[in-house]
DRENVEXMAR-70035 format. One record per residue: residue number from 1; residue in three letters; x, y negated, z negated of N, C-alpha, C in turn. Coordinates in Angstrom, 2 decimals. Layout:
! DRENVEXMAR-70035
[NUM, ALA, [X, Y, Z], [X, Y, Z], [X, Y, Z]] ...
//
This chain:
! DRENVEXMAR-70035
[1, UNK, [-25.00, 7.48, -23.58], [-24.21, 7.41, -22.06], [-24.61, 6.39, -21.22]] [2, UNK, [-24.04, 5.34, -21.27], [-23.86, 4.12, -20.74], [-23.90, 4.39, -19.27]] [3, UNK, [-25.08, 3.78, -18.35], [-24.82, 3.64, -16.37], [-23.42, 3.45, -16.06]] [4, UNK, [-23.08, 3.37, -15.12], [-22.12, 3.12, -14.19], [-22.38, 3.04, -12.98]] [5, UNK, [-21.93, 2.40, -11.78], [-21.70, 2.20, -10.82], [-21.24, 3.68, -9.91]] [6, UNK, [-20.25, 4.12, -10.63], [-19.79, 5.39, -10.31], [-20.29, 6.73, -11.33]] [7, UNK, [-21.38, 7.13, -10.64], [-21.71, 8.70, -11.42], [-20.93, 9.81, -10.87]] [8, UNK, [-20.77, 10.27, -12.25], [-19.63, 11.05, -11.77], [-20.39, 12.87, -11.37]] [9, UNK, [-21.91, 12.58, -11.51], [-22.69, 13.58, -10.43], [-22.38, 13.23, -8.83]] [10, UNK, [-22.18, 12.23, -8.43], [-22.37, 11.93, -7.27], [-21.00, 12.64, -6.43]] [11, UNK, [-20.18, 12.93, -7.17], [-19.02, 13.73, -6.71], [-19.45, 14.62, -5.54]] [12, UNK, [-19.77, 15.32, -6.18], [-20.61, 16.96, -4.99], [-21.01, 16.98, -4.38]] [13, UNK, [-21.59, 15.42, -3.72], [-22.98, 15.02, -3.21], [-22.08, 14.27, -1.39]] [14, UNK, [-20.30, 14.04, -2.55], [-19.80, 13.97, -0.88], [-19.86, 14.49, 0.28]] [15, UNK, [-19.92, 15.61, 0.71], [-20.64, 16.05, 1.98], [-21.38, 15.90, 2.41]] [16, UNK, [-22.19, 15.29, 2.13], [-23.88, 14.64, 2.18], [-23.56, 13.52, 3.11]] [17, UNK, [-22.40, 12.46, 3.20], [-21.88, 11.29, 3.84], [-22.15, 11.89, 5.31]] [18, UNK, [-21.88, 12.87, 6.04], [-22.27, 13.41, 7.15], [-23.90, 14.23, 7.62]] [19, UNK, [-23.99, 13.72, 6.79], [-25.47, 14.16, 7.38], [-26.30, 14.26, 8.53]] [20, UNK, [-25.68, 12.34, 8.46], [-26.81, 11.64, 9.83], [-25.79, 12.05, 11.33]] [21, UNK, [-24.66, 11.73, 10.90], [-23.45, 12.64, 11.62], [-22.10, 13.57, 11.82]] [22, UNK, [-22.84, 14.23, 11.80], [-22.18, 15.86, 11.33], [-20.66, 15.94, 12.54]] [23, UNK, [-20.81, 15.35, 13.92], [-20.12, 15.48, 14.79], [-18.79, 14.66, 14.10]] [24, UNK, [-18.58, 13.82, 13.46], [-17.79, 12.93, 12.83], [-17.56, 13.24, 11.14]] [25, UNK, [-18.51, 14.11, 10.59], [-17.65, 14.03, 9.42], [-16.90, 15.82, 9.50]] [26, UNK, [-17.54, 16.48, 9.95], [-16.79, 17.67, 10.69], [-15.08, 17.16, 11.02]] [27, UNK, [-14.77, 16.51, 11.98], [-13.93, 16.41, 11.99], [-13.05, 15.43, 11.38]] [28, UNK, [-13.68, 14.59, 10.46], [-12.80, 14.56, 9.16], [-12.49, 15.45, 8.16]] [29, UNK, [-13.48, 16.44, 7.75], [-13.38, 17.55, 7.23], [-12.74, 18.32, 7.13]] [30, UNK, [-12.42, 18.47, 8.43], [-11.41, 19.28, 9.30], [-9.89, 18.80, 9.41]] [31, UNK, [-9.95, 17.51, 9.59], [-8.62, 16.64, 9.19], [-8.08, 16.59, 7.55]] [32, UNK, [-8.88, 16.53, 6.93], [-8.36, 16.92, 5.38], [-8.53, 18.04, 5.20]] [33, UNK, [-8.87, 19.35, 5.40], [-8.35, 20.03, 4.83], [-7.10, 20.50, 5.62]] [34, UNK, [-6.55, 20.26, 6.77], [-5.37, 20.36, 7.21], [-4.65, 19.77, 6.63]] [35, UNK, [-4.73, 18.40, 5.79], [-4.16, 17.35, 5.47], [-3.35, 17.75, 4.29]] [36, UNK, [-4.05, 18.65, 3.15], [-4.53, 19.15, 1.82], [-3.68, 20.68, 2.17]] [37, UNK, [-3.64, 21.04, 3.17], [-2.60, 22.28, 3.35], [-1.65, 22.68, 2.79]] [38, UNK, [-1.12, 24.34, 2.44], [0.64, 23.78, 2.17], [0.92, 24.07, 3.72]] [39, UNK, [2.21, 23.27, 3.24], [3.20, 22.58, 4.60], [4.32, 22.77, 3.89]] [40, UNK, [4.92, 21.82, 4.67], [6.20, 21.14, 3.73], [6.06, 20.95, 2.56]] [41, UNK, [5.03, 20.27, 2.24], [4.59, 19.99, 0.77], [4.06, 20.65, 0.27]] [42, UNK, [3.94, 21.30, -0.71], [3.06, 22.39, -0.98], [2.11, 21.83, -1.60]] [43, UNK, [0.41, 22.52, -2.14], [-0.51, 21.69, -2.54], [-0.65, 21.15, -3.63]] [44, UNK, [-0.01, 21.45, -4.51], [1.09, 20.80, -5.74], [1.06, 19.42, -5.76]] [45, UNK, [2.03, 19.51, -5.18], [2.98, 18.39, -4.83], [2.32, 16.53, -3.78]] [46, UNK, [1.00, 17.45, -3.02], [0.24, 16.86, -2.43], [-1.35, 16.48, -3.20]] [47, UNK, [-1.69, 17.26, -4.28], [-2.29, 16.64, -5.22], [-1.86, 15.76, -5.72]] [48, UNK, [-0.42, 15.74, -6.66], [-0.11, 14.48, -7.32], [0.31, 13.34, -6.32]] [49, UNK, [0.96, 13.55, -5.33], [0.49, 12.47, -4.21], [-0.89, 12.02, -4.25]] [50, UNK, [-1.74, 12.31, -3.98], [-3.44, 12.09, -3.89], [-3.79, 11.28, -5.41]] [51, UNK, [-3.28, 11.71, -5.94], [-3.94, 11.41, -7.46], [-2.91, 10.27, -8.33]] [52, UNK, [-1.70, 9.61, -7.14], [-1.13, 8.92, -7.12], [-2.18, 7.48, -6.27]] [53, UNK, [-2.16, 7.61, -5.22], [-2.86, 7.14, -4.11], [-4.07, 6.33, -4.98]] [54, UNK, [-4.90, 7.64, -5.17], [-5.87, 6.94, -6.01], [-6.26, 6.38, -6.98]] [55, UNK, [-5.54, 6.49, -7.90], [-4.92, 4.89, -8.62], [-4.73, 3.85, -8.00]] [56, UNK, [-3.87, 3.91, -7.05], [-3.39, 2.30, -6.17], [-4.45, 1.73, -6.05]] [57, UNK, [-5.63, 3.15, -5.05], [-6.28, 2.36, -4.34], [-8.45, 2.14, -5.18]] [58, UNK, [-7.94, 2.70, -6.74], [-8.62, 2.70, -7.88], [-10.06, 3.18, -6.84]] [59, UNK, [-10.29, 4.50, -6.64], [-10.86, 5.22, -6.57], [-11.40, 6.30, -7.60]] [60, UNK, [-12.43, 6.00, -8.19], [-12.91, 6.59, -9.60], [-12.83, 8.20, -9.08]] [61, UNK, [-14.05, 8.94, -8.16], [-14.22, 9.69, -7.72], [-12.90, 10.59, -7.26]] [62, UNK, [-12.31, 10.09, -6.56], [-10.83, 10.39, -6.49], [-9.81, 11.10, -7.92]] [63, UNK, [-9.97, 10.15, -8.20], [-8.76, 10.30, -9.37], [-9.58, 11.78, -10.52]] [64, UNK, [-11.09, 11.22, -10.37], [-11.46, 12.84, -11.17], [-10.91, 13.94, -10.37]] [65, UNK, [-11.92, 13.75, -8.82], [-11.19, 15.27, -8.18], [-10.09, 15.59, -8.13]] [66, UNK, [-8.98, 14.73, -7.91], [-7.05, 14.98, -8.18], [-6.49, 15.68, -9.35]] [67, UNK, [-7.28, 14.46, -10.48], [-6.61, 15.19, -11.57], [-6.80, 16.57, -12.45]] [68, UNK, [-8.57, 16.83, -11.68], [-8.88, 18.03, -11.76], [-7.76, 19.51, -10.70]] [69, UNK, [-7.26, 18.81, -9.72], [-6.55, 19.46, -8.89], [-5.15, 19.51, -8.72]] [70, UNK, [-5.13, 18.52, -9.50], [-3.47, 18.72, -9.80], [-3.85, 19.94, -11.52]] [71, UNK, [-4.20, 19.66, -12.11], [-4.42, 20.62, -12.99], [-4.57, 22.25, -12.57]] [72, UNK, [-5.51, 22.08, -11.57], [-5.57, 23.70, -11.16], [-4.83, 24.13, -10.47]] [73, UNK, [-3.75, 23.74, -10.18], [-2.56, 23.84, -9.01], [-1.05, 23.64, -9.84]] [74, UNK, [-1.12, 23.61, -11.11], [-0.31, 23.92, -12.45], [0.49, 22.82, -12.50]] [75, UNK, [-0.38, 21.56, -12.60], [0.87, 19.93, -12.63], [0.42, 20.51, -14.35]] [76, UNK, [1.58, 19.38, -15.45], [0.57, 19.46, -16.31], [0.52, 17.83, -16.37]] [77, UNK, [0.37, 17.16, -17.78], [-0.12, 15.99, -18.14], [1.18, 14.53, -17.58]] [78, UNK, [1.65, 15.32, -18.04], [3.42, 14.76, -17.90], [3.76, 14.26, -16.59]] [79, UNK, [3.94, 15.26, -15.84], [3.75, 14.45, -14.40], [2.49, 14.06, -13.87]] [80, UNK, [1.36, 14.57, -14.10], [-0.21, 13.54, -13.71], [0.63, 11.84, -13.91]] [81, UNK, [0.96, 11.64, -14.82], [1.16, 10.66, -15.55], [2.14, 10.49, -14.59]] [82, UNK, [3.59, 10.32, -14.90], [4.49, 10.18, -14.12], [3.93, 9.62, -12.63]] [83, UNK, [3.54, 10.67, -11.81], [3.37, 9.99, -10.85], [2.46, 8.53, -10.60]] [84, UNK, [1.27, 8.74, -11.15], [0.26, 7.54, -11.86], [1.30, 6.18, -12.37]] [85, UNK, [2.55, 5.93, -12.47], [4.02, 5.30, -13.05], [3.93, 4.64, -11.97]] [86, UNK, [4.38, 5.93, -10.80], [5.01, 5.41, -9.56], [4.06, 4.70, -8.76]] [87, UNK, [2.65, 4.81, -8.87], [1.59, 4.42, -8.32], [1.67, 2.81, -8.14]] [88, UNK, [1.76, 2.68, -10.03], [1.78, 1.21, -10.48], [2.78, 0.63, -10.28]] [89, UNK, [4.25, 1.29, -9.96], [5.81, 0.16, -9.58], [5.66, 0.30, -8.52]] [90, UNK, [5.02, 0.96, -7.35], [4.51, 0.34, -6.07], [3.89, -0.39, -5.98]] [91, UNK, [2.76, -0.18, -6.36], [1.56, -1.37, -6.73], [2.08, -2.88, -6.96]] [92, UNK, [3.08, -2.67, -7.99], [3.30, -4.12, -8.57], [4.18, -4.86, -7.88]] [93, UNK, [5.13, -3.74, -7.30], [6.27, -3.88, -6.28], [5.92, -5.09, -5.20]] [94, UNK, [4.60, -3.96, -4.73], [4.27, -4.50, -3.35], [3.60, -6.43, -3.71]] [95, UNK, [2.35, -6.02, -4.96], [2.23, -7.65, -5.38], [2.85, -8.80, -5.64]] [96, UNK, [4.44, -8.44, -5.79], [5.48, -9.02, -6.77], [6.69, -9.41, -4.84]] [97, UNK, [6.51, -8.84, -4.14], [6.76, -8.84, -2.24], [5.48, -9.76, -2.24]] [98, UNK, [4.54, -9.56, -2.40], [3.66, -10.75, -1.82], [3.75, -11.93, -1.78]] [99, UNK, [4.44, -12.17, -3.28], [4.79, -13.61, -3.80], [5.43, -14.12, -2.82]] [100, UNK, [6.95, -13.29, -2.05], [7.11, -14.60, -1.11], [6.81, -15.03, -0.23]] [101, UNK, [5.91, -14.72, -0.16], [4.53, -15.31, 0.74], [3.87, -16.86, 0.19]] [102, UNK, [3.85, -16.14, -0.68], [3.49, -17.77, -1.91], [4.31, -18.47, -1.76]] [103, UNK, [5.75, -18.58, -1.89], [6.46, -19.14, -1.93], [6.83, -20.12, -0.74]] [104, UNK, [6.45, -19.16, 0.27], [6.73, -19.86, 1.65], [6.26, -21.03, 1.87]] [105, UNK, [4.84, -20.42, 1.46], [3.37, -21.51, 1.51], [3.49, -22.99, 1.00]] [106, UNK, [4.05, -22.42, -0.49], [4.41, -23.15, -1.14], [5.43, -24.46, -1.00]] [107, UNK, [6.27, -23.65, -0.47], [7.48, -24.28, 0.59], [7.26, -25.48, 1.26]] [108, UNK, [6.31, -24.98, 2.41], [5.42, -26.12, 3.88], [4.88, -26.85, 3.03]] [109, UNK, [3.70, -26.61, 1.97], [3.41, -28.13, 1.56], [3.67, -28.79, 1.08]] [110, UNK, [4.70, -28.30, 0.63], [6.18, -29.32, -0.45], [6.50, -30.73, 0.00]] [111, UNK, [7.19, -29.67, 1.87], [7.43, -30.57, 2.69], [6.90, -32.33, 2.75]] 
//
């Protein structure tokens, strides 16, 4: 097995991030827990959204965690893959939309 920057064994260590500043960590983890609690959206729907966002921000730890969460909450591979494609479409569209900025700059320089 080759070593990588992202070690899957680091994911369970995430709570350690608050050891030096426990008051801030508690606030974050309380908020995080509230966000993912059942509400207008089900926990399953929130996990699918999180999986898509994890791909958009390219966080391998989040991808691992929310792949597992999606499966545990009853999503299937087809639904998960579709969520990833939604992320790709939004990220790709955002890149294309920024092309307008490129065109604006090119026009200014060309004047």
